[in-house]
C-alpha positions as CSV (number, residue, x, y, z in Angstrom):
1,M,107.8,98.2,106.7
2,R,105.4,100.7,108.1
3,N,105.9,102.0,111.7
4,T,102.6,101.1,113.4
5,T,101.6,100.0,116.9
6,R,99.4,96.9,116.9
7,H,96.5,96.5,119.4
8,R,94.8,93.1,119.7
9,V,91.0,92.8,120.3
10,E,88.8,90.0,121.5
11,G,85.4,89.0,120.2
12,A,84.0,91.2,117.4
13,N,86.2,92.8,114.8
14,S,88.2,95.8,115.9
15,L,85.9,98.4,114.4
16,W,83.2,97.3,116.9
17,H,85.7,98.5,119.6
18,V,86.2,101.9,118.0
19,Y,84.7,104.0,120.8
20,K,86.9,102.2,123.3
21,T,89.9,103.5,121.3
22,V,88.7,107.0,120.5
23,P,86.0,109.2,122.2
24,F,82.8,109.5,120.2
25,L,82.6,113.3,120.6
26,K,86.2,113.6,119.3
27,V,85.2,111.7,116.2
28,V,82.1,114.0,115.7
29,K,84.2,117.2,116.1
30,N,86.9,115.9,113.8
31,F,84.3,114.8,111.2
32,M,82.8,118.3,111.2
33,V,86.1,120.1,110.9
34,I,87.4,117.7,108.1
35,Q,84.2,117.9,106.1
36,T,84.2,121.8,106.3
37,A,87.8,121.9,105.2
38,R,87.3,119.4,102.4
39,Y,84.9,121.8,100.7
40,T,86.5,125.2,101.4
41,P,88.6,126.7,98.7
42,F,90.5,128.9,101.2
43,L,93.9,127.2,101.7
44,G,94.9,129.3,104.7
45,M,91.6,128.5,106.4
46,K,92.1,124.8,105.9
47,N,95.5,125.0,107.5
48,W,94.2,127.0,110.4
49,L,91.3,124.5,111.0
50,Y,93.8,121.6,110.9
51,R,96.2,123.2,113.3
52,N,93.7,124.6,115.8
53,F,91.0,122.0,115.9
54,L,92.7,118.8,114.9
55,N,96.1,119.4,116.5
56,M,98.0,118.7,113.3
57,K,101.4,120.0,112.5
58,V,101.0,121.8,109.1
59,G,103.9,123.8,107.6
60,E,103.6,127.3,106.1
61,Q,102.3,127.5,102.5
62,T,101.2,123.9,102.5
63,S,98.2,123.3,100.2
64,F,95.5,120.7,100.8
65,A,93.4,120.5,97.6
66,L,89.6,120.1,97.6
67,M,88.2,116.8,99.0
68,V,91.4,115.7,100.8
69,M,90.2,113.2,103.5
70,L,92.2,113.1,106.7
71,D,92.0,110.4,109.3
72,V,88.9,111.3,111.3
73,M,89.9,109.4,114.4
74,F,93.6,110.3,114.8
75,P,94.4,113.4,112.7
76,E,96.9,114.6,115.3
77,K,99.1,111.7,114.2
78,I,99.5,113.5,110.8
79,S,102.3,116.1,110.2
80,V,103.0,117.9,106.9
81,G,106.0,120.1,106.2
82,R,106.1,123.5,104.5
83,N,105.2,124.3,100.9
84,T,103.8,120.8,100.3
85,V,100.9,120.0,97.9
86,I,98.3,117.3,98.8
87,G,96.4,116.5,95.7
88,Y,92.6,116.4,95.1
89,N,90.7,113.5,96.9
90,T,93.8,112.1,98.6
91,T,93.2,110.1,101.8
92,I,95.7,110.1,104.7
93,L,95.1,107.4,107.3
94,A,96.7,107.1,110.7
95,H,94.7,104.1,111.7
96,E,93.5,100.8,110.3
97,Y,90.9,98.6,111.9
98,L,91.3,94.9,111.0
99,I,89.5,91.7,112.2
100,K,91.6,90.8,115.3
101,E,93.5,94.0,115.8
102,Y,93.8,97.7,115.0
103,R,96.9,99.6,114.1
104,L,98.0,103.2,114.7
105,G,100.9,105.0,113.1
106,E,102.2,108.5,112.6
107,V,102.2,109.8,109.1
108,R,105.0,112.2,108.4
109,I,105.0,114.1,105.1
110,G,108.1,116.3,104.5
111,S,108.5,119.7,103.0
112,E,108.2,120.5,99.3
113,V,106.4,117.2,98.7
114,M,104.0,116.8,95.8
115,I,101.2,114.2,96.3
116,G,99.1,113.5,93.2
117,A,95.3,113.3,93.2
118,N,93.5,110.3,94.4
119,S,96.4,108.9,96.4
120,T,96.0,106.9,99.6
121,I,98.6,107.2,102.4
122,L,98.6,104.4,105.0
123,P,99.5,104.7,108.7
124,G,103.1,104.6,109.8
125,V,104.5,106.0,106.6
126,T,107.2,108.8,106.2
127,I,107.4,110.7,102.9
128,G,110.8,112.4,102.7
129,D,111.4,116.1,101.7
130,G,111.1,116.8,98.0
131,A,109.4,113.5,97.1
132,I,106.8,113.3,94.4
133,V,104.0,110.8,94.7
134,S,102.2,110.1,91.4
135,A,98.4,110.4,91.2
136,G,96.5,107.3,92.3
137,T,99.3,105.8,94.3
138,L,98.9,103.6,97.4
139,V,101.7,104.7,99.7
140,H,102.2,101.6,101.8
141,K,105.9,102.1,102.8
142,D,108.3,105.0,103.3
143,V,109.2,107.2,100.4
144,P,112.9,108.4,100.3
145,P,113.6,112.1,100.1
146,G,113.5,113.4,96.6
147,A,112.2,110.2,95.0
148,F,109.5,110.0,92.4
149,V,107.1,107.1,93.3
150,G,103.9,105.7,91.9
151,G,101.6,102.8,91.3
152,N,99.8,100.1,93.3
153,P,101.8,98.6,94.7
154,M,103.9,101.7,95.0
155,R,107.4,101.5,93.6
156,V,110.3,104.0,93.1
157,I,110.2,105.2,89.6
158,Y,113.2,107.6,89.9
159,T,115.6,108.1,92.8
160,K,116.5,111.7,93.8
161,E,119.7,111.4,91.7
162,E,117.9,110.0,88.6
163,L,115.3,112.7,88.8
164,A,117.9,115.5,89.1
165,K,119.6,114.1,86.0
166,R,116.4,114.1,84.0
167,W,115.7,117.7,85.0
168,E,119.1,119.0,84.0
169,N,117.8,119.9,80.5
170,D,114.2,120.5,81.4
171,E,112.9,124.0,80.3
172,I,110.3,124.1,83.1
173,Y,113.2,124.5,85.6
174,G,114.9,127.3,83.5
175,K,117.9,125.3,82.3
176,N,117.2,125.9,78.5
177,S,115.1,129.0,78.6
């Protein structure tokens, strides 16, 4: 289950209430910062923009690939650990606007996490340290530390222990070089 806070609305769907939940000028500023960062090839600059203008917690040596789309309304609810890779065109949401309610939730991405291209991370999700998220995955629930997950709906493909066993003889990690 995702860890979100639910807020009921009356009348029109919740998106019609958006500027009652977040100031318009904040959205404009966030949009400009996020769009600038999406297209810049300078990883350090992206992290600086995210930390200083969006109030995100971003660990050292974390890499946001080109076209990563962060939540434009509540980016401050996103935190990413150190030495993590967020793949091309990934979307990270901290909100969802529905018909009768909107939901907000912190997104916590650990250290040394690999998120494959074109993934979507929903609000209220925690991705544990050392996890691997396969490309194109819809992350709709928490990911255990060290697990390899993928698909839509997302499922655990290998636990941390199963993945470690598979890598015991893998040349890429220097065991048989």
